[in-house]
C-alpha positions, 0 to 999 in steps of 0.5 A: 499499499502506498504512503498517505502523503503526496508531495505538493511542495517538491517542484520535481514531483509536481508533474507526477501528481494526479488530481482525481475529482468528483470521486464518490468517496462514500463508496470508493476507498484509498485501496480502490483508487490505488487498484484502479490507478496502479496499472499506469505505474508505481504508486509512491503516495495516495491520499483520498479526501471528501470528494477528491483524491491525489495519486503520486507516481514515480514519474510524469510519464505514468501520471500523464498515462493515467490522466489520458486513460481515466479522465472521464471514466464513471466510477460509483455513478460519478464521472471522474475529472482527472488531471495533472495537479500541476496543470488545472483544467481551464475553461470549465464553463461559466463557473467563477465568471461574473455576468451582468444583469442583463446576461443573466436575466435577458436584455428585455428588461427596461432598466431606465425608469421614466417617472412621471411627477 
């Protein structure tokens, strides 16, 4: 069994660290994560948290193979969101993007009020 530690501070190991998001951790345990991801190479660390996990490989090649092979896979009823921890995915839709009221509610609203006195 791999260590519970994945090294997020060592710049040499950042590209060999895989982020596994949207993980159903009520059902999927650390041993399950290790079993699924060990086919891509030697795992030196694995940490499972509520809803996500990290897997640390010995090298970047193994990590990239795991991302390519497992991203989008469905496990325990949820589609996994997997990427290298050092390379977060971009362009995840409109999340975090501020929109104007006209964009959210349509431009049919008349925002200029003409009061008669």
